[in-house]
MARVEX-408604 format. One record per residue (C-alpha): residue number from 1; residue in three letters; z negated, y, x negated. Coordinates in Angstrom, 2 decimals. Example, Ala and Ser with C-alpha at 12.3 -4.5 7.8 and 13.67 -1.06 7.14 Angstrom:
2
NODE resi resn       z       y       x
NODE    1  ALA   -7.80   -4.50  -12.30
NODE    2  SER   -7.14   -1.06  -13.67
//
This chain:
400
NODE resi resn       z       y       x
NODE    1  MET  -57.36  -40.79  -98.08
NODE    2  ARG  -54.73  -40.98  -95.01
NODE    3  LEU  -56.32  -37.77  -94.09
NODE    4  ASN  -55.85  -35.99  -97.47
NODE    5  PHE  -52.27  -36.84  -97.64
NODE    6  LEU  -51.56  -35.56  -94.33
NODE    7  SER  -53.17  -32.23  -94.96
NODE    8  THR  -51.36  -31.67  -98.92
NODE    9  LEU  -48.07  -32.14  -96.46
NODE   10  VAL  -49.29  -30.28  -93.96
NODE   11  VAL  -49.97  -27.30  -96.82
NODE   12  ALA  -46.82  -27.91  -98.19
NODE   13  LEU  -44.72  -27.71  -95.66
NODE   14  ALA  -46.23  -24.21  -94.54
NODE   15  ALA  -45.86  -22.95  -98.00
NODE   16  ASP  -41.84  -23.69  -97.76
NODE   17  GLY  -42.08  -21.90  -94.28
NODE   18  VAL  -40.80  -25.14  -92.23
NODE   19  VAL  -44.13  -25.15  -90.28
NODE   20  ALA  -43.56  -22.32  -87.09
NODE   21  SER  -45.22  -18.57  -88.36
NODE   22  THR  -46.60  -18.99  -85.02
NODE   23  TRP  -49.01  -22.06  -86.66
NODE   24  PHE  -50.55  -20.09  -89.28
NODE   25  SER  -50.01  -16.60  -88.09
NODE   26  LYS  -51.83  -14.15  -85.14
NODE   27  ALA  -49.56  -12.56  -82.70
NODE   28  ALA  -48.89   -8.71  -83.38
NODE   29  TYR  -51.21   -7.51  -80.44
NODE   30  ASN  -54.23   -9.38  -82.26
NODE   31  LYS  -54.23   -6.45  -84.54
NODE   32  TRP  -53.73   -3.70  -82.03
NODE   33  HIS  -56.50   -1.04  -81.04
NODE   34  GLN  -57.46   -1.19  -77.82
NODE   35  THR  -55.91    1.39  -76.50
NODE   36  GLU  -52.61    0.03  -77.08
NODE   37  LEU  -53.51   -3.10  -75.31
NODE   38  GLU  -53.99   -0.93  -72.23
NODE   39  ARG  -50.80    0.96  -72.97
NODE   40  TRP  -48.92   -2.52  -73.34
NODE   41  LEU  -50.55   -3.62  -69.60
NODE   42  SER  -50.30   -0.45  -68.39
NODE   43  ASP  -46.53   -0.27  -69.31
NODE   44  HIS  -45.80   -3.90  -67.74
NODE   45  ASP  -47.61   -3.14  -64.49
NODE   46  VAL  -50.17   -5.84  -65.33
NODE   47  PRO  -53.86   -4.66  -63.63
NODE   48  TYR  -56.97   -4.39  -65.96
NODE   49  PRO  -60.34   -3.94  -65.53
NODE   50  THR  -62.11   -0.31  -66.58
NODE   51  PRO  -63.72   -0.31  -68.52
NODE   52  ALA  -62.96   -3.63  -70.59
NODE   53  ASP  -64.04   -5.65  -73.12
NODE   54  ARG  -61.09   -5.58  -75.87
NODE   55  LYS  -61.25   -9.57  -76.31
NODE   56  ASP  -60.56   -9.56  -72.22
NODE   57  LEU  -57.54   -7.22  -72.50
NODE   58  GLU  -56.41   -9.22  -75.65
NODE   59  ASN  -56.32  -12.48  -73.06
NODE   60  LEU  -54.66  -10.28  -70.43
NODE   61  VAL  -51.57   -9.30  -73.07
NODE   62  LYS  -51.30  -13.24  -74.55
NODE   63  GLU  -51.11  -14.40  -70.78
NODE   64  ASN  -48.12  -12.14  -69.91
NODE   65  TRP  -46.31  -11.30  -73.29
NODE   66  ASP  -44.13  -14.59  -73.09
NODE   67  ALA  -42.84  -13.22  -69.61
NODE   68  ASN  -42.55   -9.88  -70.30
NODE   69  VAL  -41.57  -10.45  -74.59
NODE   70  ALA  -39.50  -13.87  -74.57
NODE   71  THR  -38.12  -13.68  -71.16
NODE   72  PRO  -38.31  -10.08  -69.57
NODE   73  TYR  -35.12  -11.20  -67.75
NODE   74  GLN  -37.19  -12.80  -65.30
NODE   75  SER  -38.14   -9.95  -63.38
NODE   76  TRP  -35.06   -8.11  -63.69
NODE   77  ASP  -33.35   -7.27  -60.40
NODE   78  THR  -29.69   -8.57  -59.46
NODE   79  LYS  -28.01   -5.49  -60.74
NODE   80  ARG  -29.54   -5.17  -64.48
NODE   81  LEU  -28.76   -9.10  -64.56
NODE   82  GLN  -25.51   -8.68  -63.49
NODE   83  SER  -25.30   -5.75  -66.24
NODE   84  TYR  -26.38   -7.75  -68.75
NODE   85  LEU  -23.75  -10.37  -68.60
NODE   86  SER  -21.06   -8.31  -69.03
NODE   87  SER  -22.92   -6.63  -72.00
NODE   88  LYS  -22.19  -10.31  -73.00
NODE   89  GLY  -18.25  -10.51  -72.28
NODE   90  LYS  -19.30  -12.30  -69.53
NODE   91  GLU  -19.07  -12.44  -65.66
NODE   92  ALA  -21.13  -14.00  -63.02
NODE   93  LYS  -20.00  -17.27  -61.60
NODE   94  LYS  -18.28  -17.04  -58.24
NODE   95  GLY  -20.50  -16.72  -55.48
NODE   96  THR  -23.84  -16.34  -57.21
NODE   97  GLU  -23.44  -12.36  -57.61
NODE   98  GLU  -26.95  -11.33  -55.20
NODE   99  ASN  -28.21  -15.11  -56.17
NODE  100  LYS  -31.22  -14.06  -58.41
NODE  101  ASP  -32.28  -17.68  -59.55
NODE  102  SER  -28.76  -18.52  -60.49
NODE  103  LEU  -28.28  -15.25  -61.86
NODE  104  ILE  -31.52  -15.91  -64.49
NODE  105  SER  -30.28  -19.01  -65.44
NODE  106  GLN  -26.93  -17.49  -66.70
NODE  107  VAL  -28.75  -15.11  -68.50
NODE  108  GLN  -31.06  -17.27  -69.97
NODE  109  SER  -27.96  -19.79  -71.32
NODE  110  SER  -26.78  -16.43  -73.34
NODE  111  TRP  -30.20  -15.09  -74.44
NODE  112  GLN  -30.34  -15.57  -78.11
NODE  113  GLU  -33.60  -14.56  -79.18
NODE  114  THR  -36.61  -16.76  -79.37
NODE  115  GLY  -39.97  -16.22  -77.97
NODE  116  ASP  -41.12  -15.79  -81.86
NODE  117  GLN  -38.55  -13.84  -83.19
NODE  118  ALA  -39.51  -11.43  -80.41
NODE  119  THR  -42.49  -11.67  -81.36
NODE  120  GLU  -42.47  -11.01  -84.68
NODE  121  ALA  -40.16   -8.08  -84.47
NODE  122  TYR  -43.26   -6.26  -82.81
NODE  123  ASN  -44.94   -6.71  -86.28
NODE  124  SER  -43.02   -3.45  -87.29
NODE  125  VAL  -41.70   -1.93  -84.42
NODE  126  LYS  -40.34    1.28  -87.07
NODE  127  ASP  -37.65   -1.19  -88.20
NODE  128  TRP  -35.70   -1.48  -84.61
NODE  129  ILE  -37.44    1.13  -82.13
NODE  130  PHE  -35.36    3.89  -83.69
NODE  131  ASP  -32.03    2.15  -83.03
NODE  132  THR  -30.84    3.52  -79.95
NODE  133  TRP  -31.62    7.28  -80.58
NODE  134  THR  -28.98    9.11  -81.19
NODE  135  ASP  -28.24   11.15  -84.15
NODE  136  SER  -29.70   14.49  -82.55
NODE  137  GLN  -32.77   12.32  -81.38
NODE  138  LEU  -33.45   11.07  -85.12
NODE  139  LYS  -33.26   15.02  -86.56
NODE  140  ALA  -35.07   16.32  -83.72
NODE  141  PHE  -37.96   13.93  -84.55
NODE  142  LEU  -38.31   14.70  -88.02
NODE  143  ASP  -38.01   18.43  -87.15
NODE  144  TYR  -40.91   18.10  -84.95
NODE  145  HIS  -42.95   16.56  -87.14
NODE  146  GLN  -41.83   18.94  -90.26
NODE  147  ILE  -40.19   16.16  -92.06
NODE  148  PRO  -37.42   17.42  -94.34
NODE  149  ASN  -33.80   16.08  -93.10
NODE  150  PRO  -32.10   14.04  -95.76
NODE  151  THR  -29.15   15.31  -97.56
NODE  152  PRO  -26.53   14.12  -96.89
NODE  153  ARG  -27.78   13.59  -93.96
NODE  154  THR  -25.42   10.61  -91.91
NODE  155  ARG  -27.10    8.26  -89.39
NODE  156  ASP  -28.31    5.53  -92.26
NODE  157  SER  -30.25    8.71  -93.92
NODE  158  LEU  -31.90    9.58  -90.83
NODE  159  LEU  -32.82    6.28  -89.91
NODE  160  LYS  -34.31    4.94  -93.64
NODE  161  THR  -36.01    8.82  -93.57
NODE  162  VAL  -37.73    8.35  -89.83
NODE  163  ARG  -38.92    5.11  -90.75
NODE  164  GLU  -40.42    6.06  -94.14
NODE  165  ASN  -42.13    8.31  -92.32
NODE  166  TYR  -43.43    7.10  -89.19
NODE  167  SER  -46.56    5.87  -90.12
NODE  168  LYS  -47.29    9.46  -91.85
NODE  169  ALA  -46.00   11.12  -88.76
NODE  170  ALA  -48.85    9.09  -85.97
NODE  171  ASP  -51.27    9.59  -88.57
NODE  172  LYS  -50.82   13.34  -88.57
NODE  173  ALA  -50.81   13.13  -85.00
NODE  174  GLY  -53.90   10.83  -84.49
NODE  175  GLU  -51.99    8.11  -82.77
NODE  176  ALA  -51.94    4.52  -83.71
NODE  177  ALA  -48.60    3.14  -84.67
NODE  178  SER  -48.27   -0.69  -83.70
NODE  179  TYR  -47.43   -0.17  -80.27
NODE  180  PRO  -46.58    3.92  -80.00
NODE  181  GLY  -47.78    5.92  -77.07
NODE  182  ASN  -46.17    9.21  -76.07
NODE  183  TRP  -46.40   11.27  -79.10
NODE  184  LEU  -42.95    9.13  -80.27
NODE  185  TYR  -41.25   10.86  -77.53
NODE  186  GLN  -42.57   14.15  -77.77
NODE  187  SER  -39.14   16.05  -78.82
NODE  188  TRP  -37.37   13.67  -76.00
NODE  189  SER  -36.81   15.87  -72.45
NODE  190  GLU  -37.16   14.07  -69.01
NODE  191  SER  -33.29   14.53  -68.61
NODE  192  ASP  -32.90   12.60  -72.48
NODE  193  LEU  -35.09   10.02  -71.10
NODE  194  LYS  -33.69    8.96  -67.41
NODE  195  LEU  -30.32    9.12  -69.57
NODE  196  TRP  -31.09    6.71  -72.00
NODE  197  LEU  -32.46    4.53  -68.81
NODE  198  ASP  -29.40    5.54  -67.23
NODE  199  GLU  -26.93    3.90  -70.11
NODE  200  ARG  -28.49    0.70  -70.16
NODE  201  GLY  -28.62    0.06  -66.50
NODE  202  VAL  -32.34    0.41  -66.30
NODE  203  PRO  -34.00    1.77  -63.35
NODE  204  VAL  -35.22    4.49  -63.61
NODE  205  PRO  -39.16    4.29  -62.04
NODE  206  GLN  -39.70    6.35  -58.70
NODE  207  PRO  -41.60    8.25  -58.06
NODE  208  ARG  -40.59    9.60  -61.65
NODE  209  ASN  -42.52   11.34  -63.78
NODE  210  ARG  -42.27   11.65  -67.90
NODE  211  ASP  -45.44    9.54  -68.61
NODE  212  ARG  -43.59    6.69  -66.03
NODE  213  LEU  -40.05    7.45  -67.61
NODE  214  ILE  -41.43    6.93  -71.29
NODE  215  ALA  -43.32    3.57  -70.09
NODE  216  SER  -40.22    2.39  -69.54
NODE  217  VAL  -38.21    3.32  -72.10
NODE  218  ARG  -40.71    1.84  -74.35
NODE  219  ARG  -40.96   -1.64  -71.99
NODE  220  ASN  -37.15   -1.91  -72.43
NODE  221  SER  -36.76   -0.28  -76.03
NODE  222  ARG  -36.29   -3.81  -77.51
NODE  223  VAL  -34.12   -5.49  -75.17
NODE  224  ALA  -32.08   -2.15  -76.09
NODE  225  GLN  -31.93   -2.74  -79.50
NODE  226  ARG  -31.06   -6.54  -79.46
NODE  227  GLN  -27.81   -5.58  -77.11
NODE  228  TYR  -26.91   -2.84  -79.42
NODE  229  GLN  -27.33   -4.88  -82.44
NODE  230  ASP  -24.75   -7.27  -80.41
NODE  231  ALA  -22.41   -4.38  -79.52
NODE  232  ILE  -22.44   -3.43  -83.49
NODE  233  ALA  -21.30   -7.69  -84.05
NODE  234  SER  -18.99   -7.68  -81.37
NODE  235  VAL  -17.32   -4.34  -83.10
NODE  236  THR  -17.52   -6.26  -86.95
NODE  237  ASP  -15.49   -8.91  -85.52
NODE  238  SER  -13.38   -7.22  -83.74
NODE  239  ALA  -12.45   -5.49  -86.36
NODE  240  SER  -11.96   -8.54  -88.61
NODE  241  ALA   -9.57   -9.83  -86.00
NODE  242  SER   -7.60   -6.53  -86.18
NODE  243  HIS   -7.73   -7.12  -89.89
NODE  244  GLN   -5.81  -10.18  -89.28
NODE  245  THR   -3.39   -9.44  -86.88
NODE  246  LEU   -2.69   -6.02  -88.83
NODE  247  THR   -2.15   -8.28  -92.04
NODE  248  ASP   -0.12  -10.62  -90.33
NODE  249  ALA    2.14   -7.73  -88.37
NODE  250  LEU    2.52   -6.85  -92.22
NODE  251  LEU    3.85   -9.51  -93.20
NODE  252  ASP    5.80  -10.00  -90.51
NODE  253  ALA    7.86   -7.06  -91.50
NODE  254  TRP    8.71   -8.02  -94.58
NODE  255  SER   11.42   -9.72  -96.59
NODE  256  ASP   10.44  -12.76  -99.29
NODE  257  SER   12.00  -10.22 -101.55
NODE  258  GLN    9.20   -7.82 -100.18
NODE  259  ILE    6.44  -10.33 -100.25
NODE  260  LYS    7.62  -11.32 -103.75
NODE  261  GLU    7.32   -7.69 -105.61
NODE  262  TRP    4.26   -7.44 -103.99
NODE  263  CYS    2.64  -10.21 -105.25
NODE  264  ASP    4.50   -9.41 -108.50
NODE  265  ALA    2.52   -6.17 -108.45
NODE  266  ASN   -0.59   -7.59 -107.97
NODE  267  GLY   -0.44  -10.37 -110.49
NODE  268  ILE   -0.50  -13.13 -108.16
NODE  269  LYS    1.59  -15.41 -109.72
NODE  270  VAL    4.05  -17.34 -106.85
NODE  271  PRO    5.49  -20.45 -107.56
NODE  272  GLN    9.31  -20.59 -108.67
NODE  273  GLY   11.28  -21.41 -105.43
NODE  274  SER    8.62  -20.57 -102.89
NODE  275  LYS    9.74  -20.53  -99.66
NODE  276  ARG    8.86  -17.94  -97.02
NODE  277  ASN    5.76  -19.59  -95.27
NODE  278  GLU    4.24  -20.23  -98.99
NODE  279  LEU    4.64  -16.94  -99.54
NODE  280  ILE    3.18  -16.18  -96.77
NODE  281  ALA    0.32  -18.08  -97.08
NODE  282  LEU   -0.16  -16.97 -100.94
NODE  283  ALA   -0.38  -12.91  -99.57
NODE  284  ARG   -2.99  -14.14  -96.78
NODE  285  LYS   -5.12  -15.52  -99.36
NODE  286  HIS   -5.27  -12.11 -100.53
NODE  287  ARG   -5.75  -10.52  -97.29
NODE  288  SER   -8.22   -7.86  -98.24
NODE  289  LYS   -6.39   -6.64 -101.21
NODE  290  LEU   -3.15   -6.20  -99.00
NODE  291  LEU   -5.05   -4.32  -96.30
NODE  292  ALA   -6.71   -1.81  -99.57
NODE  293  ASP   -2.90   -1.22 -100.21
NODE  294  TYR   -2.03   -0.69  -96.28
NODE  295  ASN   -5.01    1.66  -96.15
NODE  296  ALA   -4.17    3.55  -99.19
NODE  297  ALA   -0.28    4.00  -97.95
NODE  298  ALA   -1.41    5.02  -94.48
NODE  299  SER   -3.71    7.57  -96.49
NODE  300  SER   -1.25    8.85  -98.68
NODE  301  ALA    1.01    9.10  -95.43
NODE  302  SER   -1.23   10.95  -93.43
NODE  303  ALA   -2.06   13.62  -96.24
NODE  304  SER    1.82   13.79  -96.67
NODE  305  ILE    2.15   14.88  -93.34
NODE  306  GLY   -0.85   16.66  -92.87
NODE  307  ALA    0.38   19.04  -96.09
NODE  308  ALA    4.12   19.27  -94.43
NODE  309  THR    2.32   20.20  -90.74
NODE  310  THR   -0.08   22.74  -92.35
NODE  311  SER    2.67   24.31  -94.19
NODE  312  ALA    5.44   24.71  -90.96
NODE  313  GLY    2.43   25.82  -89.30
NODE  314  ASN    1.66   28.40  -91.67
NODE  315  GLU    5.31   29.84  -91.50
NODE  316  PHE    5.13   29.57  -87.89
NODE  317  ALA    2.06   31.82  -87.97
NODE  318  LYS    3.21   34.30  -90.16
NODE  319  ALA    6.35   34.66  -88.40
NODE  320  THR    4.80   35.55  -84.80
NODE  321  ASP    3.31   38.34  -85.86
NODE  322  ASP    6.87   39.74  -84.37
NODE  323  ALA    6.00   39.72  -80.84
NODE  324  SER    9.43   39.25  -79.69
NODE  325  LEU    8.12   35.43  -80.79
NODE  326  PHE    5.72   34.80  -78.38
NODE  327  GLY    6.33   32.60  -75.45
NODE  328  SER    9.53   31.33  -77.23
NODE  329  ASP    9.90   27.82  -77.75
NODE  330  ILE    9.54   27.87  -81.56
NODE  331  ALA    5.86   27.00  -80.97
NODE  332  ASP    6.66   23.92  -78.89
NODE  333  THR    8.91   23.32  -81.80
NODE  334  VAL    6.44   23.23  -84.10
NODE  335  ASN    4.23   21.42  -82.02
NODE  336  GLU    6.42   18.31  -80.66
NODE  337  TRP    7.28   18.16  -85.15
NODE  338  VAL    3.16   17.54  -85.45
NODE  339  LEU    3.16   14.91  -82.58
NODE  340  TRP    6.13   13.32  -84.28
NODE  341  ALA    4.37   13.07  -87.73
NODE  342  ARG    0.80   11.81  -86.33
NODE  343  GLU    2.64    9.08  -84.37
NODE  344  GLN    3.97    7.80  -87.62
NODE  345  VAL    0.65    7.26  -88.87
NODE  346  GLY   -0.94    6.07  -85.57
NODE  347  LEU   -2.38    9.12  -84.37
NODE  348  ALA   -0.53    9.73  -81.91
NODE  349  PRO    0.50    7.15  -78.82
NODE  350  SER    3.90    5.97  -79.66
NODE  351  GLY    6.96    8.30  -78.06
NODE  352  ALA    4.30   11.14  -77.85
NODE  353  ALA    6.97   13.59  -79.52
NODE  354  ALA   10.99   14.03  -79.78
NODE  355  SER   12.34   14.10  -82.97
NODE  356  ALA   12.33   17.23  -85.15
NODE  357  LYS   15.35   17.56  -85.74
NODE  358  SER   16.21   17.90  -82.35
NODE  359  ALA   13.45   20.49  -81.50
NODE  360  ALA   14.64   22.30  -84.18
NODE  361  GLU   18.13   23.04  -82.93
NODE  362  GLN   16.52   23.87  -79.63
NODE  363  ALA   14.38   26.30  -81.45
NODE  364  ARG   17.23   28.07  -83.19
NODE  365  SER   19.11   28.09  -79.43
NODE  366  SER   15.78   29.68  -78.61
NODE  367  ALA   15.86   31.43  -80.74
NODE  368  SER   18.64   33.67  -80.10
NODE  369  LYS   17.82   34.66  -77.23
NODE  370  GLY   15.12   36.83  -79.00
NODE  371  SER   16.10   40.23  -81.00
NODE  372  LYS   17.83   40.10  -84.59
NODE  373  SER   15.07   40.08  -86.54
NODE  374  ALA   13.06   37.64  -84.48
NODE  375  GLY   16.48   34.79  -84.81
NODE  376  LYS   16.32   35.30  -88.40
NODE  377  GLU   12.78   34.81  -88.89
NODE  378  ALA   13.10   31.69  -85.90
NODE  379  THR   16.07   30.27  -88.34
NODE  380  LYS   13.71   30.20  -91.25
NODE  381  ILE   11.01   28.58  -89.49
NODE  382  THR   12.92   25.92  -88.04
NODE  383  ASP   14.85   25.63  -91.24
NODE  384  LYS   11.13   24.58  -92.83
NODE  385  VAL   10.58   22.28  -89.81
NODE  386  ALA   13.92   20.33  -90.31
NODE  387  ASP   12.82   20.51  -94.57
NODE  388  ALA    8.81   18.97  -93.65
NODE  389  TYR   10.77   16.85  -91.10
NODE  390  ALA   12.61   14.60  -93.80
NODE  391  SER   10.42   15.36  -96.68
NODE  392  ALA    7.47   13.44  -94.54
NODE  393  THR   10.19   10.84  -93.35
NODE  394  ASP   10.72    9.83  -95.97
NODE  395  LYS    7.58    9.63  -97.17
NODE  396  VAL    6.30    7.44  -94.09
NODE  397  LYS    9.26    5.06  -94.68
NODE  398  GLU    8.41    4.67  -98.59
NODE  399  GLU    4.75    4.23  -97.81
NODE  400  LEU    4.72    2.38  -94.60
//
């Protein structure tokens, strides 16, 4: 009776996903073709007998799996261990830079993927192995296998199309897809393979040949994908922090009446007699709306400036049909104003351009040195630049 109860409990727990998946599911390599088992062993420099029984090969993979998949850093050199710590925003502890055992311990403490998660990932290689490919490499894969490119062609749509057609491409090539062979990299050059390794701090195999380069890329693809995902998460976190900083900066720049006016315009009820800190707290609760308004305003100001710069630039281009204007300071005038305009919406470093009004005066002075007709044209242009300056200045102040 007790045994029946325990059996029922175990089954119930398994159904709820409480029991570890490894209890009830086989590792990915249990389903691999014999050639894939041999490929994995070869990639990881594990000797195996030839000919060999499939079961013997599977046991060899099993014996070496954890060291190469769950904790691959155990075999890294000090340079790569340090590189990994740097990618996590950490530095090797002082005095341990060349101590491999200490570096391994430090990497281990920041390693986030469990052995079960790493093993599970190999049940569907297509879901992650393409993450570190460039857009052009994804497109080249589709082109090589005569798969139509998606429209519109974005990174997400390329990844989706490649993954959806991965098994079909393998079948067409008569290749296994669980632990893919060299066919996957047929559209890559040797320089592409070397660059991929160099960019990730992975030692290039010596002596170097195409097969060994592919083996190294394949062996390190899972770790590279994890680092890629960590980088994306870090950027996302930074963006979130930047948004918070931006919101605080906007509110700090506003007066109490401006914060209240913004709240009223967005239907946010402001209790009568609210103090500044209460108004700011209220606006922060609606941070996403505030950022949306800011982005819309910045976009509008940028568009206004863009239109003004285009108009001034067109007028200047027409006027420079007169050869006497070439080589004058008027080109610098327009360029300086464009830089100023870009500066106002954060598209150029602060102080990158002089005041457009001052620049216009300089252009008039330069124009007077040319022909009479050139001087008239220059006056027209600089007047238009000055008008554009005034218009865009008002717009920037209004929007930002």
